[in-house]
Structures are given as C-alpha cells and as structure tokens.
N, C-alpha and C positions, 0 to 999 in steps of 0.2 A: 599448303605452299602453293602459289600460282604458277602456272606453267609459263616457261620463257617463250617469248615470241621467236620464231625462226627468222634470221636475217634474210632480206632479199638477196638472191644470188648465190645463196648457200644451199647445199644438199645436207640431208641428215647424215651423210657419210664423209663429211668433212671437204668434199669437193665443191666446185663453183658451177653455177649455170650461166652459160654465155647465151644471151639473147641473140635474135636474128641479126639486129644491127651490128652488135659487137663482133658476132662470127664473121659478117661481111667484111668489116675492117680489117680484122686478123687475115682473113683469106686474100684481101687485096695486097697486103703487105707481101704475101707469099706468092703474088701472081695469079691467084685463082679467082676467076670470075664466073658468076652465074650466067647461064645462058637465058635468053628470054623465056623459053619453055619452062625452065626451072623456077624462074621467078613467078610465072603465071600459076604454075602448079602450087607453089607456096601459098600464094595469095588465095587460091581456090580452097585450099585446105583450111586456112585460117577463117575464110568467109563461112564455110560449112561447119566450123567448129570441130574438126576431126581430132580425135585422140591421137597421141604419138604412135600408136601401133597401126591405127587406120592410116595415118600418113604414110607410114613405112610400107604398108601393104600397096598403097597408090604409086609410090616411086617404083617398087618392084614391078607392078604391072606395066609401067611405062616402059620399061627396060626389057621386059620379057619378050623373047623371040616368039613369033606366031607359029 
C-alpha cells in the first residue's frame, strides 16, 4: 500500500504550519509589527539555512544581557 502524501501546511500531529507571510498577516491584525532588526535577523537565518533550533539560539543570543 503506497504512503499517503502529507498535505502542505499540516503537521503530523493534526496541527497547521503557518508560514512567515501568513504569520505576519495574523500579527498585523493583532497590531504586532516586526522591528527592522527582527526582519533582518529572519532574512539572515533564511539565507544561512539555519534549522529551527539554530534560529532560536540566534534569537536568544540577541536578547541575552551581556
């Protein structure tokens, strides 16, 4: 029996994955806007091909007190 293809936007646990553009639209409705530094950090992470865990570490480093 062939495996069923996983639908785009769905996780294996029954939830949905919201992309960056969709998340930005939802946040805009709630009055939340990304600061330029946040947008730049996200673009750099995408360009470097960081995993989700590596991207979280990058965010934590940027907010860590020296």
